C-alpha positions as CSV (number, residue, x, y, z in Angstrom):
1,M,0.0,0.0,0.0
2,S,1.1,3.5,-0.7
3,D,0.6,6.8,1.1
4,F,-2.2,9.3,0.2
5,I,-1.6,12.9,-0.8
6,A,-3.8,15.8,0.1
7,R,-3.4,19.1,-1.7
8,C,-4.8,22.6,-0.8
9,R,-7.0,23.9,-3.6
10,K,-5.9,27.5,-2.9
11,C,-2.1,27.4,-2.6
12,K,-1.4,23.9,-4.0
13,S,0.8,22.8,-1.0
14,K,0.7,19.1,-0.4
15,V,0.6,16.8,2.7
16,I,1.4,13.1,2.7
17,I,-0.9,11.0,4.7
18,P,0.5,7.6,5.9
19,D,-1.6,4.7,4.5
20,Q,-3.6,3.1,7.4
21,G,-6.0,1.2,5.2
22,P,-8.9,2.6,3.1
23,C,-9.0,6.4,3.4
24,T,-12.4,8.0,3.2
25,D,-13.0,11.7,2.8
26,L,-13.9,12.1,6.4
27,E,-10.9,10.0,7.7
28,Y,-8.3,12.1,5.8
29,R,-9.8,15.4,7.1
30,E,-9.8,14.0,10.6
31,Y,-6.1,13.1,10.2
32,L,-5.2,16.5,8.9
33,E,-7.1,18.3,11.7
34,G,-5.9,15.9,14.4
35,Y,-2.2,16.4,13.6
36,G,-2.6,20.1,13.0
37,K,-1.5,20.0,9.4
38,N,-1.7,23.4,7.7
39,C,-1.0,24.6,4.2
40,K,1.0,27.6,3.2
41,C,-1.9,30.0,2.8
42,G,-3.7,28.8,6.0
43,R,-7.0,28.1,4.3
44,N,-6.7,24.3,4.5
45,D,-9.1,23.7,1.6
46,W,-7.9,20.1,1.2
47,E,-8.7,17.7,-1.6
48,L,-7.5,14.1,-1.7
49,L,-5.4,13.4,-4.8
50,A,-4.4,9.7,-4.4
């Protein structure tokens, strides 16, 4: 299994999310919020790429 990548729609910065099994839309958002991940512009308008 490979990692997932989330990207901010506003500033295009990316965050790698470790693969912990199937990743739903809600799960990846909970991970980003739980670990305090922020993008460069601070808007955190994430989309899951892969």
